[in-house]
N, C-alpha and C positions, 0 to 999 in steps of 0.2 A: 103845597108840598113842604114837608118837614126836611129842611136842608141837611141837618145833622144826621138824621136817621138815614136819609138817602146816601150820604157820604159813607156811613158805616156799612151799608149794604154793598156799595160799590167796592170798597176796600176788601170786604169779605169775599166777594166774587173774584176779585183780582188775585187774592191769596190762594183761592181754591182753583184757579186756572179757568174760571168761567168768563173769559175775556169778551166773548160775543155778547153775553148778557150785560156785562159791565159797560161795554161800549154804548149800547142802547140807553142804559140808565144815565150815563154821563151826558149824552146828547140831550136827553130829556131834561136833565137838571139845568144844563146851559140854556135851554129854551125857556124854562120857567123863571130863570133869573138873568134874562138877556140884557138887563140894564145895570147889573152888578158886576163891575170889572174884576173884583177879587174872586167871586164865584166862577166867573169865566176863566180866570187865570188858573184856578184849581182844576177846572174841567180840562183845560188845555194840557196841564201837567199830567193829569191822570191818563189822558189819551196818548201822550208821549210814552208813558210807562208801558202801556199795552201795544205800543207801536202802531197806533192809528194816526200816522203822520198827517195825512190829508185833512182829516177832521180836526186835528189839533191846530193845524194852520188856519183853517176857516174860523175857528173860535178865537185864535190870536188876532186875526184881522178884525173880527167883530169887536173885540175888546178895545183895540186902538181907535175905533170909531166912537165908542160910547164913554170912554174915560173922561172924567171932569178934571179941570185944571189942578185942583188941590191933590189929586191922586196920581198925577202923571209920573212923578218920580218913582213911587213904589210900584206902579204898574209896569213901568219900563224895566226896573230891576228884575221883577218877576219874569217878564217875557225873555229877557236876555239869559237869565239863569236856566230856563228850560229850552234854550236853543233857537230863539226867535229874535236875533239882534236887529234885523231889518225893521220889524214891527216896533221894536223898542226905540229905534232911532226916529221913526215916524212920530212917536209920542213925544220924544224929547225935543224934536224940532219946533214944537209949539209951546214948550215950557220956558218960563222965565229963568234966566241964569241964576244959579246959587252954587255954593260949594258942592252940595250933593248932586246937582244936575251936571255940573262940569265933570265931577268924578265919574258919574254914570256914562256920560258921553265918551270919556276916555276908555272905559271898559267896553262900551258898545263898538267903538271904532276898532279896538283890538280884536274883538270877536268877528268883525267884518273884514279883518285882515287889512285894515287901513292903518298900518303900523306907524307911518310917518305922522298922520293926524293924531293918533293916540299919544305918541311921544310928545308932540307939540303941545297938546292941550294939558298935559301934566304940569307944564310951566305956569298954567293959570290957577292952579290950586294954591290957596293961601296957607294951608296946613296939611300937606300930604302925609298920609299914613304909611306904615310899612307896606301894606298891601298895594297902595298906590304906586310906591316906588318899585315894587316887584313887577307890576304891570308895565311900568315904563321901561325897566331893564329888559323885560321880555321883548318889548317893541323894538328897542335898540338892537338887540341880538337878531331879531327877525329881519331887519333891513340890512344885515350883514356887517354891522359895526361891532365885530366881536371883541376887539381890544378894549374899546370903551365899555362894552357890556361887562367884561371880566373885571375891569377896574371898579365899576359901579357895584357889582355883585360882591366883590371882596370887601369894599367899603361898608356895604349894608350888613354883611356877616359880622364884621368887626363891631358894628353898632348894636346888633341884636343877635348874638351868637346862639342863643337858646331858642329862638323862634323857629318852629318847624317849617313854616312857609318860606322864611328867609333861607333856611338850610336847603329846602327843596329848590328854590331859585338858584342858589349857588351851584348845586349839582347840575342843574339843567344847563346853565350858562357855561360852566366849565366843560361839560360834555360837548356842547355845540361848538365850542372854540377849540376842540381837539385836545383838551387838557383833562381827560378822564382820569388819569392816574392820580392827579392831585385831588380830584373829587373823591375817588375811591379811598385814598388815605384819610381824608376828612371823615368819611362814613365809618371806616374801621375804628378810628380813634374815638369817634362819638359813641360807637357801640361798646367800647371798652370802658368808657367813663359812665355811660348811662344804660343800665339794664332795663330800659323802659319800652313801652309799646311804641312811643314816638320814634325812638332810635331805631327800632326794628322796622317801622313803617318807612322811615327814610331810606334804610338799607334796601328794602324791597323796591322802592321807587327808583333808586339809583341803578340797581341791578336790572330792573325792567327797561329803563331807557338805554342800557348797555346791551340789551338783547339776551340777557341771561334769565330766561323765563322760569326754569326750574328753581333756581336759587331765589328769584324774586318771589315766587309763590310760597316757598318755604318760610321766608321771613315775614311775608304778609300774613300767613296763617298764624305764626307765633304772635304777631302783633295783635291780631283780632282776638286770639285766646286770652291775652292779657287785658284787652280793652275792646269790648264789643261795640263801642261807639267811635272807634278810630276809623274815620271816613277814608283817609288816604290809604290805609292798609286794605280796607274793603274794596276800594277802587282798583288797586293793583291786583288783588286777589281775583277780582272779576275779569280783568284783562288776561291774566294767566289762564283762567278757566276757558275763556273764549278762544284763546290761541290754541289750546289743546283740543278744541272742538266741543267743549262742554258748554254749549250755548245756553241751554236751559238753566244750568247752574249759575252762569254769569248773570242771566236775567233775574234770577231769584235774589242775587246779591244787590243788583240795581234796585229791585223793589224794596229790599230791606233798608237801603240807604234812603230811599224816598220816604219811607215811613218814619225814619229817625229825623230826617231833615227834608221836608217836602220842597221840591224844586231845586235841590242841590244840583249844580252843573255836572257833577260826576255821573249822575244818572244818565244824562244825555250822551256823555262821552262813552259810557259803557255800552249803551244801546246802539250807538253808531258803530262801535267796534263789532258788536254781535252781528250787525247787518253785513259788514264787510267780510266777516269771518265765515259766512255761510258758504 
């Protein structure tokens, strides 16, 4: 089988709504490359996109059984990103510790809602990144330590005021701590200073977590018009569509994100919301 040709046909069928045909093709592809962990990962991701959860899970389990030691970290990352943290943890449990493995364990524990373990393992990183610190702050907030989480979020924002993920973290933490007005002021000031897609996507995210769906959707649409690769804005737009009952439109946005960035965790979050909104 020509793998690249098969993948193009599968993507074409998914775009055209031929999900039944695509499902069979994906399973056939997985069977033909049953010892290739990254083809299996692609197949699991595609099955997730067309909401064939059971088949996707079977392939994810198969992947965890065949992956070789040198590919454990990348395979685990991929599985976690498409919503299989338990299978990712299984792979990592057999991996030798390294900075990358420790980082991925932290992320996996967070996705498994083992927030205490996630926060604890952060301390084992020798050179934590901004994203690592964002995850740790989220874990601190999730276990109810809101005062500490706010202090950490404010400190991180002072360190990297222009980073979108840091800004998003700040808004989330302030909202969770009951300090939404401060987050709202930050978002408004940011919009005045920066007439950018990122500033509008942050506004859409803040308005979404505050339950203001109409305004969130409006800002998300503006952000996407300015930058069609703005994943945060696309994600919020999909949430707003799903909440309005426009499930198919939300799924189309999820598919568009997956084409731009295969395996992006936003795809799984959107599809999960589509299921709950039915």
